[in-house]
C-alpha positions as CSV (number, residue, x, y, z in Angstrom):
1,R,19.2,-30.6,-17.8
2,G,18.2,-28.6,-20.8
3,V,14.7,-28.0,-19.5
4,K,13.7,-24.4,-20.3
5,E,10.1,-24.3,-19.1
6,I,7.7,-26.1,-16.8
7,V,4.0,-25.9,-17.0
8,G,1.6,-27.3,-14.4
9,R,-2.2,-27.4,-13.9
10,G,-4.4,-28.5,-11.0
11,K,-8.2,-29.1,-11.4
12,H,-10.5,-29.5,-8.4
13,L,-12.5,-32.8,-8.6
14,E,-14.2,-33.1,-5.2
15,W,-13.6,-32.3,-1.5
16,D,-9.8,-31.9,-1.1
17,V,-9.1,-34.1,-4.2
18,W,-7.3,-32.6,-7.3
19,D,-6.0,-33.8,-10.7
20,I,-2.5,-32.6,-11.2
21,S,-0.4,-32.4,-14.4
22,V,3.2,-31.1,-14.9
23,T,4.8,-30.8,-18.3
24,F,8.6,-30.3,-18.8
25,L,9.6,-28.5,-22.1
26,K,13.0,-29.4,-23.4
27,G,14.0,-28.3,-26.9
28,N,11.4,-29.8,-29.2
29,G,10.3,-32.5,-26.8
30,T,7.9,-32.5,-23.9
31,K,7.3,-34.9,-21.0
32,E,4.0,-34.8,-19.0
33,F,3.5,-36.3,-15.5
34,K,0.0,-36.8,-14.0
35,W,-1.2,-37.4,-10.5
36,R,-4.3,-37.4,-8.4
37,Y,-3.7,-35.4,-5.2
38,G,-5.4,-35.6,-1.9
39,R,-4.6,-32.7,0.4
40,E,-5.2,-34.6,3.6
41,G,-1.9,-36.4,4.1
42,W,-0.4,-35.0,0.9
43,N,-1.4,-38.2,-0.9
44,L,-0.1,-38.2,-4.5
45,Q,-1.1,-41.1,-6.7
46,P,0.6,-41.5,-10.1
47,M,-1.8,-41.5,-13.0
48,N,0.5,-42.2,-16.0
49,E,3.7,-44.2,-16.7
50,E,5.9,-41.1,-16.5
51,A,4.7,-40.3,-13.0
52,R,5.1,-43.9,-11.9
53,G,8.7,-43.9,-13.0
54,L,9.8,-41.2,-10.6
55,S,12.0,-42.5,-7.8
56,F,11.9,-39.6,-5.3
57,P,9.2,-38.4,-2.9
58,L,7.8,-35.6,-5.1
59,D,4.7,-35.2,-2.9
60,K,6.7,-34.3,0.2
61,Y,9.1,-31.8,-1.3
62,I,7.4,-30.1,-4.2
63,M,3.8,-30.8,-5.0
64,G,2.3,-30.8,-1.6
65,P,3.7,-27.5,-0.3
66,A,3.2,-25.8,-3.7
67,I,-0.5,-26.8,-4.0
68,N,-1.3,-26.2,-0.4
69,M,0.3,-22.8,-0.4
70,A,-1.6,-21.7,-3.5
71,L,-4.9,-23.0,-2.1
72,G,-4.3,-21.5,1.3
73,M,-3.5,-18.1,-0.3
74,I,-7.2,-17.6,-1.4
75,E,-8.9,-19.6,1.3
76,E,-7.7,-17.1,3.8
77,K,-9.7,-14.5,1.8
78,G,-12.9,-16.6,2.1
79,A,-12.8,-18.0,-1.5
80,E,-12.7,-21.5,-2.8
81,A,-10.2,-22.6,-5.5
82,E,-11.3,-24.4,-8.6
83,E,-8.1,-24.3,-10.6
84,V,-4.4,-23.8,-10.1
85,L,-2.0,-23.0,-12.9
86,G,1.8,-23.1,-12.4
87,R,4.7,-22.0,-14.6
88,G,8.4,-22.1,-14.3
89,E,10.7,-20.3,-16.8
90,R,14.4,-20.5,-17.0
91,L,15.9,-17.0,-17.1
92,P,19.0,-16.0,-19.1
93,D,21.1,-15.7,-15.9
94,G,20.3,-19.4,-15.0
95,R,17.7,-18.6,-12.4
96,W,14.1,-19.7,-12.5
97,Q,11.0,-17.6,-12.3
98,F,8.1,-19.6,-10.7
99,S,4.5,-18.5,-10.5
100,L,1.2,-20.0,-9.3
101,K,-2.1,-18.6,-10.5
102,V,-5.2,-19.6,-8.6
103,G,-8.8,-19.1,-9.8
104,D,-12.0,-19.1,-7.8
105,P,-15.6,-19.8,-8.8
106,H,-16.3,-16.1,-9.2
107,G,-13.7,-15.6,-11.9
108,R,-11.2,-13.9,-9.6
109,T,-7.5,-14.8,-9.8
110,Y,-4.7,-14.7,-7.3
111,V,-1.0,-14.9,-8.2
112,Q,2.2,-15.7,-6.2
113,K,5.7,-15.6,-7.7
114,W,9.2,-16.8,-6.6
115,L,12.7,-16.5,-7.9
116,Y,14.9,-19.6,-7.6
117,S,18.7,-19.8,-7.8
118,P,20.0,-23.3,-8.5
119,K,23.5,-22.2,-7.4
120,S,22.6,-21.0,-3.9
121,G,19.4,-22.9,-3.5
122,D,17.6,-19.7,-2.5
123,L,13.8,-19.5,-3.2
124,V,12.9,-15.8,-2.8
125,P,9.3,-14.8,-2.9
126,Q,8.4,-11.9,-5.2
127,H,5.4,-11.1,-3.2
128,F,4.6,-10.5,0.5
129,D,1.7,-12.3,2.2
130,H,-0.6,-9.7,3.7
131,A,-3.2,-12.2,4.9
132,D,-2.9,-11.3,8.6
133,L,-3.5,-7.7,7.8
134,D,-6.5,-8.6,5.6
135,R,-8.0,-10.5,8.5
136,A,-7.4,-7.7,11.0
137,L,-9.0,-5.1,8.6
138,A,-12.0,-7.4,8.0
139,Y,-12.7,-7.5,11.7
140,C,-12.1,-3.8,12.6
141,V,-13.1,-1.6,9.7
142,T,-16.8,-0.8,9.8
143,A,-19.1,1.7,8.0
144,K,-18.7,4.0,11.1
145,G,-15.0,3.8,11.2
146,I,-12.4,1.7,13.0
147,D,-13.6,-0.5,15.9
148,Y,-10.6,-0.1,18.2
149,P,-11.9,-2.3,21.1
150,V,-12.2,-5.2,18.6
151,L,-8.8,-4.4,17.1
152,K,-7.2,-4.3,20.5
153,K,-8.0,-8.0,21.0
154,N,-7.1,-9.0,17.4
155,A,-3.8,-11.0,17.2
156,H,-3.6,-10.7,13.3
157,L,-2.4,-7.1,13.3
158,E,0.5,-7.9,15.5
159,G,1.2,-11.0,13.5
160,F,1.4,-8.9,10.3
161,I,3.8,-6.4,11.9
162,K,6.1,-9.1,13.3
163,K,6.2,-10.8,9.9
164,A,7.0,-7.5,8.1
165,S,9.7,-6.7,10.6
166,K,11.5,-9.9,9.6
167,M,11.7,-9.0,5.9
168,N,15.4,-8.7,5.0
169,K,16.9,-6.4,2.4
170,K,17.4,-9.1,-0.2
171,E,13.8,-10.2,0.0
172,L,12.5,-6.7,-0.2
173,E,14.6,-5.8,-3.2
174,A,13.4,-8.9,-5.0
175,L,9.8,-7.7,-4.9
176,S,8.4,-5.7,-7.8
177,R,7.9,-1.9,-7.5
178,E,4.2,-2.5,-6.9
179,E,4.8,-5.1,-4.2
180,Q,7.3,-2.8,-2.4
181,I,4.9,0.1,-2.4
182,A,2.0,-2.1,-1.1
183,F,4.3,-3.5,1.6
184,W,5.2,0.0,2.8
185,I,1.7,1.3,2.7
186,N,0.4,-1.7,4.7
187,L,3.2,-1.3,7.3
188,Y,2.5,2.4,7.7
189,N,-1.2,1.8,8.2
190,A,-0.7,-1.2,10.5
191,T,1.7,0.8,12.7
192,V,-0.7,3.7,13.1
193,L,-3.5,1.2,14.0
194,R,-1.4,-0.7,16.5
195,R,-0.3,2.5,18.3
196,V,-3.8,4.0,18.5
197,A,-5.1,0.6,19.7
198,E,-2.4,0.5,22.4
199,K,-3.4,3.9,23.7
200,Y,-7.2,3.5,23.2
201,P,-9.3,5.2,24.4
202,V,-7.6,8.3,23.1
203,K,-9.3,11.4,21.9
204,S,-6.9,12.1,19.0
205,V,-4.0,10.4,17.3
206,K,-2.1,13.7,17.9
207,E,-2.0,12.9,21.6
208,I,0.4,10.1,20.8
209,K,3.6,12.1,20.9
210,G,6.3,11.2,18.4
211,L,4.2,8.7,16.4
212,F,4.9,10.4,13.1
213,D,8.2,12.3,13.6
214,K,10.2,10.4,16.2
215,E,9.3,6.7,16.4
216,K,11.2,4.7,13.8
217,L,10.3,1.6,11.8
218,K,13.4,-0.6,11.2
219,V,12.8,-3.0,8.4
220,A,15.1,-4.5,5.7
221,G,18.1,-2.4,6.6
222,K,16.0,0.8,6.5
223,A,14.9,3.1,9.4
224,F,12.0,5.5,8.8
225,T,9.7,7.6,10.9
226,L,6.2,7.5,9.5
227,N,6.7,11.0,8.0
228,G,10.0,9.8,6.5
229,L,8.4,6.8,5.0
230,Q,5.8,9.0,3.4
231,D,8.6,11.1,1.9
232,Y,10.4,7.9,0.7
233,L,7.3,6.8,-1.2
234,L,6.9,10.2,-2.8
235,G,10.6,10.5,-3.6
236,K,12.8,9.5,-6.5
237,D,12.8,5.7,-5.7
238,F,9.0,5.4,-6.3
239,Q,7.6,8.8,-7.2
240,E,4.1,7.6,-6.3
241,N,1.9,10.6,-5.3
242,R,-1.2,8.5,-4.9
243,V,0.1,6.9,-1.7
244,L,-1.1,10.1,0.0
245,F,-4.7,8.8,-0.4
246,A,-3.7,5.3,1.0
247,L,-1.7,6.3,4.0
248,V,-4.1,6.6,6.9
249,S,-2.9,8.9,9.8
250,G,-6.1,8.7,11.8
251,T,-6.8,12.4,11.7
252,K,-10.1,14.0,10.6
253,S,-8.6,14.9,7.2
254,S,-7.1,11.5,6.7
255,P,-8.3,9.2,3.9
256,P,-10.6,6.4,5.0
257,L,-9.0,2.9,5.7
258,R,-9.8,0.2,3.2
259,K,-11.3,-3.1,4.4
260,E,-8.5,-4.9,2.6
261,A,-4.7,-4.8,2.5
262,Y,-2.9,-3.4,-0.5
263,C,-1.1,-5.9,-2.8
264,G,1.1,-5.5,-5.8
265,R,-1.2,-7.3,-8.3
266,L,-4.1,-5.0,-7.4
267,L,-2.2,-1.8,-6.5
268,E,-3.0,0.2,-9.6
269,R,-6.7,-0.4,-9.2
270,Q,-6.6,0.3,-5.5
271,L,-4.6,3.5,-5.8
272,E,-6.9,4.8,-8.6
273,E,-9.9,4.1,-6.5
274,D,-8.4,5.9,-3.5
275,L,-7.5,8.9,-5.7
276,K,-11.0,9.2,-7.2
277,S,-12.7,8.7,-3.9
278,F,-10.6,11.4,-2.2
279,L,-11.0,14.0,-5.0
280,S,-14.7,13.4,-5.2
281,Q,-15.2,14.7,-1.6
282,P,-15.9,18.5,-1.7
283,A,-14.2,19.0,1.7
284,N,-10.9,17.7,0.2
285,L,-10.7,19.9,-3.0
286,Y,-12.9,22.6,-4.3
287,A,-12.7,25.9,-6.2
288,T,-13.9,29.3,-5.2
289,E,-13.6,32.7,-6.9
290,A,-10.5,33.3,-4.8
291,G,-8.8,30.0,-5.8
292,I,-8.6,26.3,-5.0
293,L,-9.0,25.1,-1.4
294,L,-7.0,22.0,-0.6
295,S,-7.1,19.3,2.1
296,P,-4.0,19.0,4.4
297,V,-3.4,15.6,2.9
298,L,-2.0,17.4,-0.2
299,E,0.4,19.5,1.8
300,P,3.4,17.2,1.2
301,L,3.0,17.8,-2.6
302,A,2.9,21.6,-2.0
303,K,6.1,21.4,0.0
304,R,7.8,19.4,-2.7
305,G,6.7,21.8,-5.4
306,T,4.8,19.1,-7.3
307,L,1.2,20.0,-6.4
308,W,0.2,21.8,-9.5
309,D,1.7,19.2,-11.7
310,F,-0.2,16.5,-9.8
311,L,-3.5,18.4,-10.1
312,N,-3.0,18.9,-13.8
313,K,-2.3,15.2,-14.4
314,A,-5.3,14.2,-12.3
315,G,-7.5,15.3,-15.2
316,S,-10.9,13.7,-15.3
317,S,-10.6,12.7,-11.6
318,L,-10.9,16.4,-10.5
319,P,-14.3,18.1,-9.9
320,P,-15.4,20.2,-12.9
321,N,-15.1,23.5,-11.1
322,V,-11.5,22.7,-10.0
323,S,-10.5,21.7,-13.6
324,K,-11.9,25.0,-14.8
325,S,-10.1,27.0,-12.1
326,L,-6.8,25.2,-13.1
327,A,-7.5,26.1,-16.8
328,D,-8.0,29.7,-15.9
329,G,-4.4,29.8,-14.4
330,E,-3.0,31.0,-11.1
331,K,-4.8,33.7,-9.1
332,E,-3.3,37.1,-8.4
333,V,-1.6,37.4,-5.0
334,K,-2.7,40.5,-3.0
335,F,-1.2,41.9,0.3
336,I,-3.0,43.5,3.2
337,V,-0.6,45.5,5.3
338,V,-1.5,46.2,9.0
339,T,0.8,48.5,10.9
340,G,0.8,49.9,14.4
341,G,4.3,51.2,15.0
342,V,6.2,49.8,17.9
343,L,3.4,50.0,20.4
344,S,2.1,46.8,22.0
345,G,-1.5,46.1,23.0
346,L,-3.2,47.9,20.1
347,G,-4.8,44.7,18.8
348,K,-2.8,44.2,15.6
349,G,-2.5,40.4,16.2
350,L,-6.2,40.0,17.1
351,F,-7.2,42.1,14.1
352,I,-5.0,40.2,11.6
353,S,-6.1,36.7,12.8
354,S,-9.8,37.7,12.7
355,L,-9.5,39.2,9.2
356,G,-7.6,36.1,8.0
357,T,-10.3,33.8,9.4
358,L,-13.0,35.8,7.6
359,L,-11.1,35.7,4.3
360,K,-10.6,32.0,4.6
361,Y,-14.4,31.5,5.1
362,Q,-14.8,33.5,1.8
363,G,-12.6,31.0,0.0
364,Y,-9.2,32.8,0.0
365,N,-5.9,31.1,0.8
366,V,-4.4,33.2,3.5
367,V,-0.7,33.3,4.7
368,P,0.3,35.5,7.6
369,I,3.7,37.2,7.3
370,K,5.2,39.0,10.3
371,V,7.6,41.8,9.5
372,D,9.9,43.7,11.9
373,P,11.3,46.6,9.8
374,Y,14.1,47.6,12.0
375,L,17.8,47.7,11.2
376,N,20.2,46.5,14.0
377,V,17.7,47.4,16.7
378,D,14.8,45.4,18.1
379,A,11.4,47.0,18.7
380,G,11.6,46.6,22.5
381,T,14.7,48.8,23.0
382,M,14.2,51.2,20.1
């Protein structure tokens, strides 16, 4: 009682042996407990009088699972842990915020967080473990694209989707904004990968009918089509336009798939890298005398009316000629009217589509508009 903060530290000594210390802060006083911990068998040896005075099996209920979880978190990524830092802070509402920070020999850090309620006994993770997806991507993403024959035999992708499908509403809402966005991006990409792998060999993802607009993901009390999930991430709850460069649809215009899963701690860096990579490709965004030509990936922003605001905010990430075109303002809209009366077979449609194609090749944005200028009578019976 009265403890407001707990601080822990683990230092790697030799193979599977660690020195562990935990300090409890209470008012102006502190009490430190020290152990030597062997991972094999969860062997915890007291190293000071305070630790020897404990009468409950701390190794089986707290220290062993906490340390092994923290170490396993980065070992799954192929790294070795050298130090583990833990912290528990009592919140004003009586709950506790726990975190574990793991460092590897290369200076990289990995963080996991939990929220604990003493009243209910619930220990809710404030992160989602994407390790299975990390493994699947490491196997199947190559310099040439996605190796679907390998992915088809990989059990980690299905393992990730099953784990994600078990996430409940309470757990999801406990995650930070960044963790939630990472969770949904990963689930979107994993779903596309699984469906294409199931149908492989398939010439195009478009041959999988209903994948984006009919099939629904049902997770944490929500039900989305893939298109609906994209809109959800762009909408008022998250307002994160950069997800467009992370959601991989498998089409030719789609952004490339990363060789790693998204995670909340790294999300800002990952999304910025995706944004800059996408905008740096001339085929995705470039300016002509007629205006700016855009990739289909940006169409959702155009439909929402937020495209120009997004481009203006992109700033230094835009190619110089695109920035200049934006600074010059919107281009004048011109109309070409083709008319042939009510007669069919004159070639109006063929002429218009051919002319539109030629204009597009010259860098113009072209929109066909069909007009039937008849009042209360249709052309066929006039």
